[in-house]
C-alpha positions as CSV (number, residue, x, y, z in Angstrom):
1,M,172.2,82.0,114.9
2,R,172.9,78.5,113.8
3,G,169.5,77.7,115.6
4,M,167.8,79.6,113.2
5,K,169.5,78.5,110.2
6,R,168.5,74.8,111.3
7,R,165.0,75.7,111.7
8,S,165.2,77.5,108.2
9,V,166.5,74.2,106.3
10,R,163.9,71.9,108.4
11,L,160.8,74.5,107.3
12,E,162.2,74.3,103.8
13,W,162.6,70.3,103.7
14,V,159.0,70.1,105.2
15,T,157.8,72.4,102.3
16,G,159.3,70.7,99.8
17,L,158.0,67.2,100.9
18,A,154.6,68.7,101.4
19,V,154.5,69.8,97.8
20,A,155.9,66.6,95.9
21,L,153.4,64.6,98.1
22,G,150.6,66.9,96.9
23,L,149.5,67.7,100.7
24,A,148.7,71.3,102.1
25,V,151.5,73.2,103.3
26,P,151.9,73.5,107.0
27,P,151.1,77.3,108.2
28,M,154.7,77.9,110.1
29,A,156.2,76.7,106.7
30,R,154.0,79.2,104.6
31,A,155.0,81.9,107.1
32,A,158.8,81.3,106.5
33,Q,158.2,82.0,102.8
34,S,157.2,84.6,100.1
35,V,154.1,83.1,98.9
36,A,152.9,84.2,95.3
37,T,149.4,85.7,94.7
38,E,146.9,86.3,92.1
39,T,144.7,89.5,91.8
40,N,141.5,89.0,89.9
41,L,139.5,92.5,88.6
42,N,136.1,92.7,87.6
43,V,134.7,95.5,86.1
44,G,131.1,96.8,85.4
45,T,130.1,100.4,84.0
46,S,126.6,102.4,84.2
47,N,125.8,105.6,83.0
48,R,123.7,107.9,85.5
49,G,123.4,111.8,84.4
50,G,125.5,112.1,81.9
51,Q,128.5,109.9,83.7
52,T,130.1,107.1,83.4
53,F,130.5,105.0,86.7
54,A,132.6,101.9,87.0
55,S,131.9,99.7,89.7
56,V,134.9,97.4,90.5
57,S,135.2,94.2,92.7
58,I,138.6,92.5,93.5
59,N,139.5,89.3,94.5
60,V,143.2,88.2,95.8
61,T,144.0,85.0,96.5
62,D,147.6,83.2,97.3
63,E,148.9,80.1,95.3
64,Y,147.5,78.4,98.2
65,G,144.0,79.6,97.7
66,L,143.8,81.3,100.9
67,P,142.7,84.7,100.9
68,A,145.1,87.7,100.9
69,T,145.5,90.5,103.5
70,G,146.1,94.1,103.0
71,A,145.5,96.9,100.4
72,V,144.6,97.2,97.1
73,D,145.1,100.2,94.3
74,I,142.5,100.9,91.6
75,K,144.5,102.5,88.8
76,D,143.7,103.8,85.5
77,G,147.2,103.8,83.5
78,D,149.7,105.3,86.1
79,R,146.8,107.2,88.1
80,T,145.3,105.9,91.4
81,L,141.6,106.3,91.3
82,A,141.0,104.9,94.7
83,E,142.6,102.4,97.1
84,V,140.5,99.9,99.3
85,A,141.4,97.3,102.0
86,L,140.6,93.9,101.2
87,S,138.2,92.0,103.6
88,A,138.6,88.6,105.6
89,T,137.4,86.9,102.8
90,G,140.2,88.7,100.4
91,R,137.7,90.8,98.5
92,A,137.0,94.4,98.0
93,S,134.8,96.5,96.1
94,T,134.3,100.4,95.3
95,T,133.0,102.6,93.0
96,V,134.7,105.1,90.9
97,R,133.5,107.7,88.4
98,L,135.3,107.9,84.8
99,P,135.7,110.8,82.2
100,G,134.9,110.5,79.2
101,G,137.3,108.4,76.9
102,S,138.9,105.2,77.0
103,H,140.3,103.8,80.5
104,A,142.7,101.1,80.9
105,L,141.7,99.7,84.9
106,R,143.9,97.5,86.5
107,A,144.1,96.5,90.2
108,I,147.2,96.2,92.0
109,Y,147.7,94.2,95.3
110,A,150.6,95.9,97.5
111,G,151.2,92.3,99.0
112,D,151.6,92.1,103.2
113,E,154.4,90.5,105.7
114,T,154.3,86.6,103.6
115,R,152.3,87.3,100.5
116,L,154.2,88.9,97.3
117,A,152.7,91.8,95.1
118,S,150.3,91.2,92.2
119,S,148.5,92.9,89.5
120,S,145.2,92.2,87.6
121,E,145.0,92.0,83.9
122,I,143.8,95.3,82.1
123,S,140.2,95.7,81.8
124,Q,139.5,98.1,78.9
125,V,136.4,100.7,79.5
126,T,134.8,103.5,77.5
127,A,133.6,106.0,79.1
128,E,130.7,108.6,78.0
129,A,131.5,112.0,77.0
130,S,130.2,115.1,78.7
131,A,130.4,118.8,78.1
132,T,129.2,119.7,81.7
133,P,131.9,121.0,84.3
134,N,133.1,118.3,86.3
135,F,136.2,117.4,88.2
136,Q,137.9,114.6,90.0
137,V,139.7,113.6,93.4
138,N,143.3,112.6,93.6
139,L,145.1,111.5,96.9
140,T,148.8,112.1,97.0
141,P,150.4,110.5,100.3
142,I,152.8,113.1,102.2
143,S,153.6,111.9,105.7
144,P,153.5,109.1,105.7
145,S,155.1,109.3,101.8
146,S,153.2,106.1,100.9
147,F,149.3,104.3,100.8
148,P,148.1,102.9,103.0
149,M,148.8,105.5,105.5
150,V,150.1,103.8,108.6
151,L,150.0,105.4,111.7
152,A,150.6,104.5,115.6
153,E,147.8,105.7,117.9
154,G,148.1,109.4,119.0
155,A,149.8,110.1,115.6
156,S,148.9,112.0,112.7
157,G,149.4,111.9,108.8
158,T,148.8,114.0,105.8
159,A,148.0,113.9,102.4
160,E,147.1,116.0,99.5
161,V,144.0,116.3,98.1
162,T,143.9,117.8,94.6
163,I,140.8,118.8,92.9
164,V,141.1,118.4,89.0
165,P,138.8,120.2,86.8
166,Q,137.0,119.0,83.7
167,N,135.0,120.7,81.0
168,N,135.5,123.8,83.5
169,A,135.7,126.5,80.2
170,S,132.3,126.4,80.1
171,L,131.8,127.7,83.5
172,T,130.6,131.5,83.6
173,S,130.8,131.7,87.5
174,P,133.3,129.9,89.9
175,M,132.8,126.6,91.5
176,F,133.3,125.9,94.9
177,V,134.2,122.4,96.1
178,T,133.8,121.3,99.6
179,L,135.6,118.4,101.1
180,S,134.6,116.2,104.0
181,C,135.7,112.5,104.7
182,S,134.0,109.6,106.4
183,G,134.9,105.9,107.2
184,L,137.0,107.3,110.3
185,P,137.4,104.8,113.3
186,N,136.4,105.9,116.8
187,Q,138.5,108.5,118.5
188,A,140.0,109.8,115.0
189,S,139.5,113.0,112.8
190,C,140.3,114.8,109.5
191,T,140.5,118.2,109.0
192,F,141.3,119.9,105.7
193,S,142.9,123.2,104.8
194,P,141.3,124.9,103.0
195,E,138.0,123.1,103.4
196,S,136.8,124.7,100.3
197,V,138.6,124.9,97.3
198,E,137.5,127.2,94.0
199,I,137.7,126.3,90.0
200,L,137.7,128.9,87.8
201,S,137.0,128.5,83.8
202,T,140.9,128.8,83.5
203,T,141.9,126.4,86.1
204,P,144.2,124.2,84.5
205,A,143.6,120.3,84.8
206,S,147.6,119.5,85.0
207,C,150.6,120.7,86.8
208,P,153.9,120.5,84.8
209,S,156.8,120.0,87.4
210,G,158.2,123.3,88.9
211,S,155.1,125.3,88.0
212,P,153.8,128.0,90.5
213,A,150.3,127.0,92.5
214,A,148.4,129.5,90.1
215,S,149.0,127.1,87.3
216,C,148.4,123.8,88.8
217,P,145.0,122.3,89.7
218,P,143.8,123.6,93.5
219,I,145.1,121.3,96.4
220,S,144.3,121.2,100.3
221,S,146.2,119.8,102.6
222,M,144.1,116.7,104.5
223,L,145.1,115.7,108.1
224,L,144.2,112.5,110.0
225,Q,144.7,112.7,113.3
226,T,144.3,109.5,115.9
227,Q,144.2,109.8,119.5
228,G,146.6,107.7,121.9
229,P,145.4,106.9,125.7
230,G,145.2,109.7,128.0
231,T,146.6,110.2,131.5
232,V,145.1,112.0,134.4
233,G,145.9,115.1,135.8
234,K,144.5,118.0,138.0
235,A,143.0,121.4,137.4
236,T,144.9,123.7,139.6
237,P,142.9,126.8,139.0
238,R,139.6,125.3,140.1
239,Q,141.7,123.9,143.6
240,K,142.4,127.9,144.4
241,A,138.8,128.7,143.5
242,N,137.8,125.9,145.7
243,S,140.4,126.9,148.7
244,I,139.1,130.6,148.7
245,A,135.1,129.3,148.8
246,W,135.9,127.6,151.7
247,A,137.3,130.3,153.3
248,F,134.0,132.6,152.9
249,L,132.3,129.0,153.8
250,L,133.6,128.2,157.1
251,P,133.8,131.7,159.1
252,G,129.8,131.9,158.0
253,A,128.8,128.3,159.2
254,F,130.7,129.0,162.8
255,G,129.3,132.4,162.9
256,L,125.8,131.0,162.2
257,G,126.4,128.3,164.6
258,G,127.2,131.0,167.3
259,L,124.0,133.1,166.4
260,A,121.9,130.0,167.2
261,W,123.4,129.2,170.5
262,G,123.5,133.0,171.4
263,V,119.8,133.7,171.1
264,R,118.1,131.2,173.6
265,R,115.1,133.1,174.3
266,R,114.0,133.7,170.7
267,R,113.3,129.8,169.8
268,W,112.1,131.2,166.2
269,L,115.6,132.8,165.4
270,S,117.4,130.0,166.7
271,R,115.7,127.5,164.3
272,L,116.4,129.6,161.3
273,A,119.8,129.7,162.2
274,L,120.1,126.0,162.7
275,V,118.3,125.4,159.3
276,A,120.7,127.9,157.6
277,M,123.8,126.0,159.2
278,I,122.3,122.7,158.0
279,G,121.8,124.1,154.5
280,V,125.6,125.3,154.3
281,V,126.7,122.2,155.5
282,T,124.6,120.1,153.1
283,T,125.7,122.3,150.1
284,M,129.5,121.6,151.1
285,T,129.0,117.8,151.3
286,A,127.0,118.0,148.2
287,T,130.0,120.2,146.3
288,A,132.7,117.8,147.5
289,C,130.6,114.4,146.1
290,S,129.6,116.0,142.9
291,P,131.0,115.1,139.4
292,L,132.3,118.5,138.8
293,Y,134.1,118.6,142.1
294,R,135.6,115.1,141.6
295,Y,136.9,116.5,137.9
296,Y,137.9,119.4,139.2
297,Q,140.0,117.8,142.1
298,H,141.5,114.6,140.3
299,G,141.3,115.7,136.4
300,P,139.6,113.7,133.5
301,G,139.7,110.0,133.5
302,N,141.9,108.3,130.8
303,N,140.8,108.9,127.2
304,P,140.1,105.9,125.1
305,A,142.4,105.3,122.2
306,T,141.9,104.8,118.6
307,P,141.0,101.3,118.0
308,A,143.9,99.3,116.4
309,G,142.8,98.0,112.9
310,T,142.5,98.9,109.1
311,Y,139.6,101.3,107.7
312,N,138.4,102.3,104.3
313,I,138.1,106.4,104.6
314,T,136.3,107.8,101.8
315,V,137.4,111.4,100.7
316,T,134.4,113.2,99.3
317,A,134.1,116.6,97.5
318,Q,131.0,118.2,96.5
319,S,129.9,121.3,94.5
320,S,126.6,122.6,94.1
321,N,125.3,125.9,91.5
322,G,122.0,126.1,93.7
323,V,120.1,123.4,91.8
324,T,122.0,120.2,91.1
325,A,124.9,118.9,93.5
326,I,127.8,117.5,91.6
327,T,129.8,114.7,94.2
328,N,132.7,112.9,93.5
329,S,135.0,110.7,96.0
330,T,137.7,108.7,96.1
331,T,139.0,105.9,98.8
332,M,142.1,105.6,100.9
333,V,143.3,102.9,103.5
334,L,144.3,104.0,107.0
335,T,146.1,101.0,109.4
336,V,146.0,102.3,113.0
337,Q,148.7,100.0,115.1
């Protein structure tokens, strides 16, 4: 403990001396302190098909001008529109759809092991109003209880996907919305329960605390499953089946051999018996060397685990009236350790 304190004091002294002399702070000294960050947000809007889309780009650097790592939330007031992971250069970008009206967009950096969280200045944006029925996609973490979702190899996580209707009072028939996800790493999967939700003309757009499900926007549960390294096992049912097969094959082979030796005067029958015996032996040999034989005797090989890393997962909701399709999406960050 005394040694750790001495090291901490030495690092603080080195850091202070470097700052006083206008020199770069040593990497070891940086790692020992909480470094302030700056988050910048740029927003550009475009109107397509009566809808307004905001293209956002984020840049996060620390007080030494180095790029930050981790995740950034794009918020409209208190509501999270999307979450994206920063690249190695401390940048990220995404596109979100905005309902009609005024919006106050900002980017909030969550921080990492050595860097503090920070927030960008608010960007005021006005979106074009539309009377066409539509919806928005919101994500709420359940387990783990916060984003970004951090999972170990082989672990799973859940989140709620809420489909918030917009202008649905003009619907003359139900709007069915199907959910899917993309951007998953290898050996990972996502499932939705239910996979499709329904929006009616009477479906509410908000959910007061304590309200029953019928008085809330439709919700689907999303399960993200990663894969851990597999183990080698044996398939005992097939082994029993092989034992039974050998019980039939071996007596047959000996019988054919005896028949071949017993009919010495009839050469053609002897040759036929020898050919049959060779065929039986060849079949048994091929069976023992075949991939299926190896699989059933020794079990499957080790399954690869989900690669560790940080991934941008896109959750997409799509609905169609048979003529045009409505597609909206949001993003979240998955970190596999």
